[in-house]
PQR file of N, CA, C, O and H, with PARSE charges and radii, in Angstrom:
ATOM      1  N   MET A   1       5.429  16.792   1.572 -0.4000 1.5000
ATOM      2  CA  MET A   1       4.315  16.426   0.868 -0.0000 2.0000
ATOM      3  C   MET A   1       5.174  15.252   0.202  0.5500 1.7000
ATOM      4  O   MET A   1       6.225  15.697  -0.260 -0.5500 1.4000
ATOM      5  N   LEU A   2       5.026  13.958   0.037 -0.4000 1.5000
ATOM      6  CA  LEU A   2       5.737  13.062   0.161 -0.0000 2.0000
ATOM      7  C   LEU A   2       5.806  13.108  -1.824  0.5500 1.7000
ATOM      8  O   LEU A   2       4.831  13.067  -2.574 -0.5500 1.4000
ATOM      9  H   LEU A   2       4.172  13.596   0.412  0.4000 1.0000
ATOM     10  N   HIS A   3       7.161  13.195  -2.186 -0.4000 1.5000
ATOM     11  CA  HIS A   3       7.454  13.222  -4.033 -0.0000 2.0000
ATOM     12  C   HIS A   3       7.437  12.029  -4.323  0.5500 1.7000
ATOM     13  O   HIS A   3       8.474  11.569  -3.845 -0.5500 1.4000
ATOM     14  H   HIS A   3       7.953  13.229  -1.576  0.4000 1.0000
ATOM     15  N   LEU A   4       6.569  10.793  -5.104 -0.4000 1.5000
ATOM     16  CA  LEU A   4       6.481   9.680  -5.166 -0.0000 2.0000
ATOM     17  C   LEU A   4       7.512   9.403  -6.279  0.5500 1.7000
ATOM     18  O   LEU A   4       8.100   8.334  -6.109 -0.5500 1.4000
ATOM     19  H   LEU A   4       5.727  11.167  -5.492  0.4000 1.0000
ATOM     20  N   ALA A   5       7.896  10.127  -7.426 -0.4000 1.5000
ATOM     21  CA  ALA A   5       9.146   9.828  -8.279 -0.0000 2.0000
ATOM     22  C   ALA A   5      10.221  10.001  -7.815  0.5500 1.7000
ATOM     23  O   ALA A   5      11.172   9.897  -8.591 -0.5500 1.4000
ATOM     24  H   ALA A   5       7.419  10.995  -7.564  0.4000 1.0000
ATOM     25  N   GLY A   6      10.430  10.259  -6.690 -0.4000 1.5000
ATOM     26  CA  GLY A   6      11.162  11.082  -5.870 -0.0000 2.0000
ATOM     27  C   GLY A   6      12.132   9.572  -4.860  0.5500 1.7000
ATOM     28  O   GLY A   6      13.220   9.020  -4.698 -0.5500 1.4000
ATOM     29  H   GLY A   6       9.658  10.343  -6.060  0.4000 1.0000
ATOM     30  N   LEU A   7      10.539   9.584  -4.421 -0.4000 1.5000
ATOM     31  CA  LEU A   7      10.987   8.017  -3.533 -0.0000 2.0000
ATOM     32  C   LEU A   7      11.194   6.658  -4.661  0.5500 1.7000
ATOM     33  O   LEU A   7      12.064   5.800  -4.510 -0.5500 1.4000
ATOM     34  H   LEU A   7       9.655  10.033  -4.552  0.4000 1.0000
ATOM     35  N   LEU A   8      10.140   6.686  -5.866 -0.4000 1.5000
ATOM     36  CA  LEU A   8      10.462   5.370  -6.596 -0.0000 2.0000
ATOM     37  C   LEU A   8      11.660   5.296  -7.256  0.5500 1.7000
ATOM     38  O   LEU A   8      11.940   4.207  -7.757 -0.5500 1.4000
ATOM     39  H   LEU A   8       9.433   7.383  -5.989  0.4000 1.0000
ATOM     40  N   GLU A   9      12.608   6.414  -7.399 -0.4000 1.5000
ATOM     41  CA  GLU A   9      14.076   6.271  -7.776 -0.0000 2.0000
ATOM     42  C   GLU A   9      14.806   5.758  -6.967  0.5500 1.7000
ATOM     43  O   GLU A   9      15.446   4.709  -7.043 -0.5500 1.4000
ATOM     44  H   GLU A   9      12.380   7.299  -6.992  0.4000 1.0000
ATOM     45  N   GLU A  10      14.702   6.710  -5.931 -0.4000 1.5000
ATOM     46  CA  GLU A  10      15.453   5.547  -4.617 -0.0000 2.0000
ATOM     47  C   GLU A  10      15.241   4.620  -4.453  0.5500 1.7000
ATOM     48  O   GLU A  10      16.224   3.884  -4.359 -0.5500 1.4000
ATOM     49  H   GLU A  10      14.183   7.562  -5.870  0.4000 1.0000
ATOM     50  N   LEU A  11      13.986   4.033  -4.313 -0.4000 1.5000
ATOM     51  CA  LEU A  11      13.552   2.601  -4.289 -0.0000 2.0000
ATOM     52  C   LEU A  11      14.404   1.690  -5.301  0.5500 1.7000
ATOM     53  O   LEU A  11      14.687   0.494  -5.223 -0.5500 1.4000
ATOM     54  H   LEU A  11      13.188   4.631  -4.389  0.4000 1.0000
ATOM     55  N   GLU A  12      14.768   2.797  -6.426 -0.4000 1.5000
ATOM     56  CA  GLU A  12      15.721   1.690  -7.599 -0.0000 2.0000
ATOM     57  C   GLU A  12      16.877   1.564  -7.688  0.5500 1.7000
ATOM     58  O   GLU A  12      17.448   0.708  -8.364 -0.5500 1.4000
ATOM     59  H   GLU A  12      14.539   3.768  -6.489  0.4000 1.0000
ATOM     60  N   ARG A  13      17.630   2.813  -6.688 -0.4000 1.5000
ATOM     61  CA  ARG A  13      19.006   2.725  -6.724 -0.0000 2.0000
ATOM     62  C   ARG A  13      19.260   1.973  -4.961  0.5500 1.7000
ATOM     63  O   ARG A  13      20.400   1.869  -4.508 -0.5500 1.4000
ATOM     64  H   ARG A  13      17.166   3.509  -6.139  0.4000 1.0000
ATOM     65  N   SER A  14      18.324   1.628  -4.353 -0.4000 1.5000
ATOM     66  CA  SER A  14      18.875   0.441  -3.195 -0.0000 2.0000
ATOM     67  C   SER A  14      18.572  -0.911  -3.664  0.5500 1.7000
ATOM     68  O   SER A  14      17.485  -1.400  -3.970 -0.5500 1.4000
ATOM     69  H   SER A  14      17.397   1.712  -4.721  0.4000 1.0000
ATOM     70  N   GLU A  15      20.269  -1.644  -3.659 -0.4000 1.5000
ATOM     71  CA  GLU A  15      19.486  -2.985  -3.850 -0.0000 2.0000
ATOM     72  C   GLU A  15      18.400  -3.962  -2.731  0.5500 1.7000
ATOM     73  O   GLU A  15      17.461  -4.581  -3.232 -0.5500 1.4000
ATOM     74  H   GLU A  15      21.152  -1.247  -3.411  0.4000 1.0000
ATOM     75  N   PRO A  16      18.588  -3.999  -1.579 -0.5600 1.5000
ATOM     76  CA  PRO A  16      17.807  -4.429  -0.464  0.2800 2.0000
ATOM     77  C   PRO A  16      16.494  -3.900  -1.249  0.5500 1.7000
ATOM     78  O   PRO A  16      15.695  -4.703  -1.731 -0.5500 1.4000
ATOM     79  N   ALA A  17      16.355  -2.795  -1.327 -0.4000 1.5000
ATOM     80  CA  ALA A  17      14.536  -2.134  -1.844 -0.0000 2.0000
ATOM     81  C   ALA A  17      14.351  -3.167  -3.035  0.5500 1.7000
ATOM     82  O   ALA A  17      13.577  -4.123  -3.059 -0.5500 1.4000
ATOM     83  H   ALA A  17      17.004  -2.143  -0.935  0.4000 1.0000
ATOM     84  N   ARG A  18      15.082  -2.827  -3.842 -0.4000 1.5000
ATOM     85  CA  ARG A  18      14.973  -3.946  -5.306 -0.0000 2.0000
ATOM     86  C   ARG A  18      14.298  -5.231  -5.101  0.5500 1.7000
ATOM     87  O   ARG A  18      13.290  -5.665  -5.658 -0.5500 1.4000
ATOM     88  H   ARG A  18      15.710  -2.050  -3.823  0.4000 1.0000
ATOM     89  N   ALA A  19      15.325  -5.964  -3.852 -0.4000 1.5000
ATOM     90  CA  ALA A  19      15.076  -7.043  -3.581 -0.0000 2.0000
ATOM     91  C   ALA A  19      13.938  -7.745  -2.699  0.5500 1.7000
ATOM     92  O   ALA A  19      13.503  -8.886  -2.540 -0.5500 1.4000
ATOM     93  H   ALA A  19      16.144  -5.612  -3.399  0.4000 1.0000
ATOM     94  N   ALA A  20      13.665  -6.355  -2.171 -0.4000 1.5000
ATOM     95  CA  ALA A  20      12.529  -6.751  -1.761 -0.0000 2.0000
ATOM     96  C   ALA A  20      11.038  -6.380  -2.297  0.5500 1.7000
ATOM     97  O   ALA A  20      10.026  -6.910  -1.838 -0.5500 1.4000
ATOM     98  H   ALA A  20      14.018  -5.428  -2.300  0.4000 1.0000
ATOM     99  N   MET A  21      11.034  -5.429  -3.299 -0.4000 1.5000
ATOM    100  CA  MET A  21       9.694  -5.504  -4.250 -0.0000 2.0000
ATOM    101  C   MET A  21      10.041  -6.175  -5.242  0.5500 1.7000
ATOM    102  O   MET A  21       9.200  -6.214  -6.140 -0.5500 1.4000
ATOM    103  H   MET A  21      11.856  -4.999  -3.671  0.4000 1.0000
ATOM    104  N   ALA A  22      11.621  -7.098  -5.531 -0.4000 1.5000
ATOM    105  CA  ALA A  22      10.608  -8.738  -6.285 -0.0000 2.0000
ATOM    106  C   ALA A  22      10.427  -9.695  -5.364  0.5500 1.7000
ATOM    107  O   ALA A  22      10.175 -10.822  -5.789 -0.5500 1.4000
ATOM    108  H   ALA A  22      12.305  -7.067  -4.802  0.4000 1.0000
ATOM    109  N   ILE A  23      10.485  -9.550  -4.378 -0.4000 1.5000
ATOM    110  CA  ILE A  23       9.592 -10.157  -3.151 -0.0000 2.0000
ATOM    111  C   ILE A  23       8.188 -10.168  -3.519  0.5500 1.7000
ATOM    112  O   ILE A  23       7.474 -11.004  -4.073 -0.5500 1.4000
ATOM    113  H   ILE A  23      10.690  -8.635  -4.032  0.4000 1.0000
ATOM    114  N   LEU A  24       7.962  -8.804  -2.975 -0.4000 1.5000
ATOM    115  CA  LEU A  24       6.395  -8.550  -3.245 -0.0000 2.0000
ATOM    116  C   LEU A  24       5.957  -8.795  -4.592  0.5500 1.7000
ATOM    117  O   LEU A  24       5.030  -9.594  -4.729 -0.5500 1.4000
ATOM    118  H   LEU A  24       8.542  -8.125  -2.525  0.4000 1.0000
ATOM    119  N   GLU A  25       6.438  -8.271  -5.580 -0.4000 1.5000
ATOM    120  CA  GLU A  25       5.917  -8.324  -6.605 -0.0000 2.0000
ATOM    121  C   GLU A  25       5.546  -9.897  -6.951  0.5500 1.7000
ATOM    122  O   GLU A  25       4.361 -10.170  -7.139 -0.5500 1.4000
ATOM    123  H   GLU A  25       7.191  -7.623  -5.469  0.4000 1.0000
ATOM    124  N   GLY A  26       6.446 -10.828  -7.027 -0.4000 1.5000
ATOM    125  CA  GLY A  26       6.037 -12.409  -7.036 -0.0000 2.0000
ATOM    126  C   GLY A  26       5.105 -13.090  -6.318  0.5500 1.7000
ATOM    127  O   GLY A  26       4.470 -14.081  -6.680 -0.5500 1.4000
ATOM    128  H   GLY A  26       7.409 -10.606  -6.873  0.4000 1.0000
ATOM    129  N   SER A  27       5.028 -12.215  -4.749 -0.4000 1.5000
ATOM    130  CA  SER A  27       3.794 -12.917  -4.323 -0.0000 2.0000
ATOM    131  C   SER A  27       2.902 -12.424  -4.618  0.5500 1.7000
ATOM    132  O   SER A  27       2.020 -13.249  -4.383 -0.5500 1.4000
ATOM    133  H   SER A  27       5.544 -11.410  -4.454  0.4000 1.0000
ATOM    134  N   LEU A  28       2.247 -11.147  -5.203 -0.4000 1.5000
ATOM    135  CA  LEU A  28       1.197 -10.346  -5.192 -0.0000 2.0000
ATOM    136  C   LEU A  28       1.129 -11.185  -7.101  0.5500 1.7000
ATOM    137  O   LEU A  28       0.073 -11.725  -7.430 -0.5500 1.4000
ATOM    138  H   LEU A  28       2.964 -10.477  -5.394  0.4000 1.0000
ATOM    139  N   ALA A  29       1.868 -11.170  -7.723 -0.4000 1.5000
ATOM    140  CA  ALA A  29       1.898 -11.788  -8.735 -0.0000 2.0000
ATOM    141  C   ALA A  29       0.798 -13.330  -9.071  0.5500 1.7000
ATOM    142  O   ALA A  29       0.143 -13.520 -10.096 -0.5500 1.4000
ATOM    143  H   ALA A  29       2.726 -10.732  -7.456  0.4000 1.0000
ATOM    144  N   ARG A  30       0.898 -14.345  -7.735 -0.4000 1.5000
ATOM    145  CA  ARG A  30       0.398 -15.491  -7.444 -0.0000 2.0000
ATOM    146  C   ARG A  30      -0.852 -14.934  -7.187  0.5500 1.7000
ATOM    147  O   ARG A  30      -1.580 -15.766  -7.728 -0.5500 1.4000
ATOM    148  H   ARG A  30       1.430 -14.191  -6.902  0.4000 1.0000
ATOM    149  N   ARG A  31      -1.724 -13.925  -6.637 -0.4000 1.5000
ATOM    150  CA  ARG A  31      -2.910 -13.078  -6.260 -0.0000 2.0000
ATOM    151  C   ARG A  31      -3.818 -12.717  -7.021  0.5500 1.7000
ATOM    152  O   ARG A  31      -3.396 -11.887  -7.826 -0.5500 1.4000
ATOM    153  H   ARG A  31      -1.133 -13.249  -6.197  0.4000 1.0000
ATOM    154  N   SER A  32      -5.446 -13.082  -7.211 -0.4000 1.5000
ATOM    155  CA  SER A  32      -5.920 -12.855  -8.103 -0.0000 2.0000
ATOM    156  C   SER A  32      -6.004 -10.602  -8.207  0.5500 1.7000
ATOM    157  O   SER A  32      -5.742  -9.784  -7.325 -0.5500 1.4000
ATOM    158  H   SER A  32      -5.789 -13.756  -6.557  0.4000 1.0000
ATOM    159  N   ALA A  33      -6.391 -10.423  -9.405 -0.4000 1.5000
ATOM    160  CA  ALA A  33      -6.506  -9.048  -9.167 -0.0000 2.0000
ATOM    161  C   ALA A  33      -7.249  -8.349  -7.993  0.5500 1.7000
ATOM    162  O   ALA A  33      -6.716  -7.313  -7.594 -0.5500 1.4000
ATOM    163  H   ALA A  33      -6.604 -11.088 -10.121  0.4000 1.0000
ATOM    164  N   GLU A  34      -8.661  -8.838  -7.229 -0.4000 1.5000
ATOM    165  CA  GLU A  34      -8.816  -8.586  -6.602 -0.0000 2.0000
ATOM    166  C   GLU A  34      -8.153  -8.243  -5.198  0.5500 1.7000
ATOM    167  O   GLU A  34      -8.439  -7.295  -4.466 -0.5500 1.4000
ATOM    168  H   GLU A  34      -9.094  -9.679  -7.552  0.4000 1.0000
ATOM    169  N   GLU A  35      -7.087  -9.352  -4.968 -0.4000 1.5000
ATOM    170  CA  GLU A  35      -6.914  -9.615  -3.957 -0.0000 2.0000
ATOM    171  C   GLU A  35      -5.343  -8.689  -3.867  0.5500 1.7000
ATOM    172  O   GLU A  35      -4.678  -8.508  -2.847 -0.5500 1.4000
ATOM    173  H   GLU A  35      -6.855 -10.122  -5.562  0.4000 1.0000
ATOM    174  N   GLN A  36      -4.995  -8.144  -5.429 -0.4000 1.5000
ATOM    175  CA  GLN A  36      -3.478  -7.209  -5.562 -0.0000 2.0000
ATOM    176  C   GLN A  36      -4.478  -5.842  -5.261  0.5500 1.7000
ATOM    177  O   GLN A  36      -4.011  -4.987  -4.508 -0.5500 1.4000
ATOM    178  H   GLN A  36      -5.535  -8.292  -6.258  0.4000 1.0000
ATOM    179  N   GLY A  37      -5.489  -5.684  -5.690 -0.4000 1.5000
ATOM    180  CA  GLY A  37      -5.854  -4.222  -5.020 -0.0000 2.0000
ATOM    181  C   GLY A  37      -6.521  -4.066  -3.470  0.5500 1.7000
ATOM    182  O   GLY A  37      -6.510  -3.004  -2.848 -0.5500 1.4000
ATOM    183  H   GLY A  37      -5.867  -6.379  -6.301  0.4000 1.0000
ATOM    184  N   ALA A  38      -6.929  -4.956  -3.120 -0.4000 1.5000
ATOM    185  CA  ALA A  38      -7.046  -4.952  -1.502 -0.0000 2.0000
ATOM    186  C   ALA A  38      -5.882  -4.814  -1.197  0.5500 1.7000
ATOM    187  O   ALA A  38      -5.755  -3.832  -0.466 -0.5500 1.4000
ATOM    188  H   ALA A  38      -6.938  -5.818  -3.626  0.4000 1.0000
ATOM    189  N   PHE A  39      -4.729  -5.445  -1.448 -0.4000 1.5000
ATOM    190  CA  PHE A  39      -3.158  -5.195  -0.890 -0.0000 2.0000
ATOM    191  C   PHE A  39      -2.975  -3.534  -0.794  0.5500 1.7000
ATOM    192  O   PHE A  39      -2.855  -2.778   0.170 -0.5500 1.4000
ATOM    193  H   PHE A  39      -4.832  -6.243  -2.042  0.4000 1.0000
ATOM    194  N   TRP A  40      -3.009  -3.310  -2.273 -0.4000 1.5000
ATOM    195  CA  TRP A  40      -3.047  -1.640  -2.128 -0.0000 2.0000
ATOM    196  C   TRP A  40      -3.366  -1.037  -1.855  0.5500 1.7000
ATOM    197  O   TRP A  40      -2.784  -0.064  -1.377 -0.5500 1.4000
ATOM    198  H   TRP A  40      -3.106  -3.924  -3.057  0.4000 1.0000
ATOM    199  N   HIS A  41      -4.592  -1.211  -1.978 -0.4000 1.5000
ATOM    200  CA  HIS A  41      -5.775  -0.633  -0.549 -0.0000 2.0000
ATOM    201  C   HIS A  41      -5.090  -0.010   0.670  0.5500 1.7000
ATOM    202  O   HIS A  41      -4.971   1.099   1.192 -0.5500 1.4000
ATOM    203  H   HIS A  41      -5.065  -2.002  -2.366  0.4000 1.0000
ATOM    204  N   ALA A  42      -4.584  -1.641   0.921 -0.4000 1.5000
ATOM    205  CA  ALA A  42      -4.904  -1.493   2.731 -0.0000 2.0000
ATOM    206  C   ALA A  42      -3.009  -0.718   2.872  0.5500 1.7000
ATOM    207  O   ALA A  42      -2.685   0.070   3.760 -0.5500 1.4000
ATOM    208  H   ALA A  42      -4.680  -2.542   0.497  0.4000 1.0000
ATOM    209  N   VAL A  43      -2.467  -1.009   2.237 -0.4000 1.5000
ATOM    210  CA  VAL A  43      -1.150   0.262   2.154 -0.0000 2.0000
ATOM    211  C   VAL A  43      -1.159   1.469   2.075  0.5500 1.7000
ATOM    212  O   VAL A  43      -0.492   2.336   2.639 -0.5500 1.4000
ATOM    213  H   VAL A  43      -2.730  -1.649   1.515  0.4000 1.0000
ATOM    214  N   ASP A  44      -2.380   1.514   0.946 -0.4000 1.5000
ATOM    215  CA  ASP A  44      -2.684   3.274   0.490 -0.0000 2.0000
ATOM    216  C   ASP A  44      -3.432   3.569   2.728  0.5500 1.7000
ATOM    217  O   ASP A  44      -2.980   4.285   3.622 -0.5500 1.4000
ATOM    218  H   ASP A  44      -2.922   0.809   0.488  0.4000 1.0000
ATOM    219  N   LEU A  45      -4.203   2.947   2.712 -0.4000 1.5000
ATOM    220  CA  LEU A  45      -4.741   3.297   3.993 -0.0000 2.0000
ATOM    221  C   LEU A  45      -3.846   3.701   4.992  0.5500 1.7000
ATOM    222  O   LEU A  45      -3.796   4.842   5.450 -0.5500 1.4000
ATOM    223  H   LEU A  45      -4.570   2.365   1.986  0.4000 1.0000
ATOM    224  N   TYR A  46      -3.050   2.641   5.370 -0.4000 1.5000
ATOM    225  CA  TYR A  46      -1.762   2.689   6.513 -0.0000 2.0000
ATOM    226  C   TYR A  46      -1.281   3.848   6.322  0.5500 1.7000
ATOM    227  O   TYR A  46      -1.442   4.712   7.184 -0.5500 1.4000
ATOM    228  H   TYR A  46      -3.090   1.714   4.998  0.4000 1.0000
ATOM    229  N   TYR A  47      -0.493   4.149   4.986 -0.4000 1.5000
ATOM    230  CA  TYR A  47       0.165   5.378   5.077 -0.0000 2.0000
ATOM    231  C   TYR A  47      -0.304   6.455   5.191  0.5500 1.7000
ATOM    232  O   TYR A  47       0.251   7.371   5.798 -0.5500 1.4000
ATOM    233  H   TYR A  47      -0.363   3.447   4.285  0.4000 1.0000
ATOM    234  N   VAL A  48      -1.500   6.539   4.583 -0.4000 1.5000
ATOM    235  CA  VAL A  48      -2.269   8.165   5.055 -0.0000 2.0000
ATOM    236  C   VAL A  48      -2.938   8.244   5.991  0.5500 1.7000
ATOM    237  O   VAL A  48      -3.364   9.373   6.232 -0.5500 1.4000
ATOM    238  H   VAL A  48      -1.952   5.795   4.090  0.4000 1.0000
ATOM    239  N   SER A  49      -3.462   6.761   7.233 -0.4000 1.5000
ATOM    240  CA  SER A  49      -3.247   6.954   8.055 -0.0000 2.0000
ATOM    241  C   SER A  49      -1.968   7.626   9.155  0.5500 1.7000
ATOM    242  O   SER A  49      -1.909   8.062  10.305 -0.5500 1.4000
ATOM    243  H   SER A  49      -3.116   5.843   7.037  0.4000 1.0000
ATOM    244  N   ARG A  50      -1.428   7.490   8.478 -0.4000 1.5000
ATOM    245  CA  ARG A  50       0.390   7.676   9.300 -0.0000 2.0000
ATOM    246  C   ARG A  50       0.055   9.344   8.896  0.5500 1.7000
ATOM    247  O   ARG A  50       0.659  10.090   9.667 -0.5500 1.4000
ATOM    248  H   ARG A  50      -1.477   7.136   7.544  0.4000 1.0000
ATOM    249  N   LYS A  51      -0.423   9.772   8.297 -0.4000 1.5000
ATOM    250  CA  LYS A  51      -0.033  11.661   8.167 -0.0000 2.0000
ATOM    251  C   LYS A  51      -1.328  12.320   8.562  0.5500 1.7000
ATOM    252  O   LYS A  51      -1.351  13.528   8.798 -0.5500 1.4000
ATOM    253  H   LYS A  51      -0.913   9.166   7.671  0.4000 1.0000
ATOM    254  N   ALA A  52      -2.586  11.446   8.655 -0.4000 1.5000
ATOM    255  CA  ALA A  52      -3.535  12.720   9.093 -0.0000 2.0000
ATOM    256  C   ALA A  52      -4.365  12.018  10.382  0.5500 1.7000
ATOM    257  O   ALA A  52      -4.031  10.978  10.948 -0.5500 1.4000
ATOM    258  H   ALA A  52      -2.567  10.464   8.463  0.4000 1.0000
ATOM    259  N   PRO A  53      -4.967  12.450  10.544 -0.5600 1.5000
ATOM    260  CA  PRO A  53      -5.613  12.036  12.025  0.2800 2.0000
ATOM    261  C   PRO A  53      -6.905  11.557  11.989  0.5500 1.7000
ATOM    262  O   PRO A  53      -7.869  12.144  11.498 -0.5500 1.4000
ATOM    263  N   PRO A  54      -6.903  10.506  12.506 -0.5600 1.5000
ATOM    264  CA  PRO A  54      -7.521   9.190  12.924  0.2800 2.0000
ATOM    265  C   PRO A  54      -8.948   9.641  11.994  0.5500 1.7000
ATOM    266  O   PRO A  54      -9.328   8.759  11.223 -0.5500 1.4000
ATOM    267  N   GLU A  55      -9.865  11.098  12.005 -0.4000 1.5000
ATOM    268  CA  GLU A  55     -11.458  10.993  11.728 -0.0000 2.0000
ATOM    269  C   GLU A  55     -11.009  11.642  10.401  0.5500 1.7000
ATOM    270  O   GLU A  55     -11.479  12.756  10.166 -0.5500 1.4000
ATOM    271  H   GLU A  55      -9.556  11.814  12.631  0.4000 1.0000
ATOM    272  N   ALA A  56     -10.255  11.155   9.602 -0.4000 1.5000
ATOM    273  CA  ALA A  56      -9.471  12.374   8.429 -0.0000 2.0000
ATOM    274  C   ALA A  56      -9.598  10.967   7.609  0.5500 1.7000
ATOM    275  O   ALA A  56      -9.986  11.045   6.444 -0.5500 1.4000
ATOM    276  H   ALA A  56      -9.874  10.251   9.793  0.4000 1.0000
ATOM    277  N   VAL A  57      -9.284   9.651   8.170 -0.4000 1.5000
ATOM    278  CA  VAL A  57      -8.771   8.650   7.409 -0.0000 2.0000
ATOM    279  C   VAL A  57     -10.201   7.590   7.356  0.5500 1.7000
ATOM    280  O   VAL A  57      -9.808   6.443   7.575 -0.5500 1.4000
ATOM    281  H   VAL A  57      -8.969   9.587   9.117  0.4000 1.0000
ATOM    282  N   ALA A  58     -11.076   7.610   7.229 -0.4000 1.5000
ATOM    283  CA  ALA A  58     -13.015   7.165   7.552 -0.0000 2.0000
ATOM    284  C   ALA A  58     -13.087   6.450   6.651  0.5500 1.7000
ATOM    285  O   ALA A  58     -13.008   6.951   5.530 -0.5500 1.4000
ATOM    286  H   ALA A  58     -11.394   8.541   7.051  0.4000 1.0000
ATOM    287  N   VAL A  59     -13.289   4.789   6.811 -0.4000 1.5000
ATOM    288  CA  VAL A  59     -13.656   4.429   5.847 -0.0000 2.0000
ATOM    289  C   VAL A  59     -14.820   5.098   4.874  0.5500 1.7000
ATOM    290  O   VAL A  59     -15.103   6.235   5.253 -0.5500 1.4000
ATOM    291  H   VAL A  59     -13.353   4.382   7.722  0.4000 1.0000
ATOM    292  N   THR A  60     -15.436   4.732   3.904 -0.4000 1.5000
ATOM    293  CA  THR A  60     -16.753   5.997   3.211 -0.0000 2.0000
ATOM    294  C   THR A  60     -17.341   4.837   2.768  0.5500 1.7000
ATOM    295  O   THR A  60     -18.549   5.060   2.683 -0.5500 1.4000
ATOM    296  H   THR A  60     -15.207   3.809   3.597  0.4000 1.0000
ATOM    297  N   THR A  61     -17.108   3.805   2.471 -0.4000 1.5000
ATOM    298  CA  THR A  61     -18.079   2.429   1.902 -0.0000 2.0000
ATOM    299  C   THR A  61     -17.888   1.644   2.310  0.5500 1.7000
ATOM    300  O   THR A  61     -16.758   1.415   2.742 -0.5500 1.4000
ATOM    301  H   THR A  61     -16.127   3.624   2.541  0.4000 1.0000
ATOM    302  N   PRO A  62     -19.342   0.392   2.451 -0.5600 1.5000
ATOM    303  CA  PRO A  62     -19.527  -0.617   3.136  0.2800 2.0000
ATOM    304  C   PRO A  62     -17.924  -1.571   1.730  0.5500 1.7000
ATOM    305  O   PRO A  62     -16.749  -1.847   1.972 -0.5500 1.4000
ATOM    306  N   ALA A  63     -18.319  -1.655   1.117 -0.4000 1.5000
ATOM    307  CA  ALA A  63     -17.123  -2.228   0.209 -0.0000 2.0000
ATOM    308  C   ALA A  63     -15.656  -2.118   0.256  0.5500 1.7000
ATOM    309  O   ALA A  63     -15.033  -3.108  -0.127 -0.5500 1.4000
ATOM    310  H   ALA A  63     -19.273  -1.431   0.921  0.4000 1.0000
ATOM    311  N   GLU A  64     -15.010  -1.118   0.647 -0.4000 1.5000
ATOM    312  CA  GLU A  64     -13.994  -0.478   1.450 -0.0000 2.0000
ATOM    313  C   GLU A  64     -13.816  -0.937   2.709  0.5500 1.7000
ATOM    314  O   GLU A  64     -12.669  -1.166   3.093 -0.5500 1.4000
ATOM    315  H   GLU A  64     -15.516  -0.314   0.959  0.4000 1.0000
ATOM    316  N   ALA A  65     -15.006  -1.162   3.624 -0.4000 1.5000
ATOM    317  CA  ALA A  65     -15.253  -1.230   4.829 -0.0000 2.0000
ATOM    318  C   ALA A  65     -15.121  -3.058   5.221  0.5500 1.7000
ATOM    319  O   ALA A  65     -15.037  -3.410   6.398 -0.5500 1.4000
ATOM    320  H   ALA A  65     -15.938  -0.976   3.312  0.4000 1.0000
ATOM    321  N   SER A  66     -15.120  -3.762   4.434 -0.4000 1.5000
ATOM    322  CA  SER A  66     -14.810  -5.066   4.003 -0.0000 2.0000
ATOM    323  C   SER A  66     -13.729  -5.015   3.739  0.5500 1.7000
ATOM    324  O   SER A  66     -13.335  -5.462   4.816 -0.5500 1.4000
ATOM    325  H   SER A  66     -15.188  -3.476   3.478  0.4000 1.0000
ATOM    326  N   LEU A  67     -12.926  -4.859   3.250 -0.4000 1.5000
ATOM    327  CA  LEU A  67     -11.142  -4.658   2.697 -0.0000 2.0000
ATOM    328  C   LEU A  67     -10.675  -4.319   3.936  0.5500 1.7000
ATOM    329  O   LEU A  67      -9.647  -4.980   4.084 -0.5500 1.4000
ATOM    330  H   LEU A  67     -13.246  -4.496   2.376  0.4000 1.0000
ATOM    331  N   ALA A  68     -10.954  -3.355   5.331 -0.4000 1.5000
ATOM    332  CA  ALA A  68     -10.676  -2.969   6.093 -0.0000 2.0000
ATOM    333  C   ALA A  68      -9.448  -3.705   7.615  0.5500 1.7000
ATOM    334  O   ALA A  68      -9.806  -3.946   8.768 -0.5500 1.4000
ATOM    335  H   ALA A  68     -11.789  -2.819   5.210  0.4000 1.0000
ATOM    336  N   ILE A  69      -8.618  -3.809   7.262 -0.4000 1.5000
ATOM    337  CA  ILE A  69      -7.884  -4.157   8.500 -0.0000 2.0000
ATOM    338  C   ILE A  69      -7.885  -4.151   9.937  0.5500 1.7000
ATOM    339  O   ILE A  69      -7.622  -3.071  10.466 -0.5500 1.4000
ATOM    340  H   ILE A  69      -8.327  -3.613   6.326  0.4000 1.0000
ATOM    341  N   THR A  70      -8.103  -5.040  10.603 -0.4000 1.5000
ATOM    342  CA  THR A  70      -8.474  -4.472  12.112 -0.0000 2.0000
ATOM    343  C   THR A  70      -7.302  -5.282  12.845  0.5500 1.7000
ATOM    344  O   THR A  70      -6.780  -6.364  12.576 -0.5500 1.4000
ATOM    345  H   THR A  70      -8.317  -5.917  10.174  0.4000 1.0000
ATOM    346  N   PRO A  71      -7.088  -4.377  13.852 -0.5600 1.5000
ATOM    347  CA  PRO A  71      -5.947  -5.387  14.776  0.2800 2.0000
ATOM    348  C   PRO A  71      -6.984  -5.828  15.422  0.5500 1.7000
ATOM    349  O   PRO A  71      -6.846  -6.664  16.314 -0.5500 1.4000
TER
END
């Protein structure tokens, strides 16, 4: 199981990770709250899909379907 607190602590200790997060936060700051939410939702879907079988990660609502990223 992923321990988010431990991962966040590791990111805080890593200089390259801090630099990457600063760039990401700067880029997201220029986006609307809706765009930021869509971005983090896509990140969540990506990581969940890496840990679960595809059928367990089905998009459940039409609103979520409009945010889905297709290859």
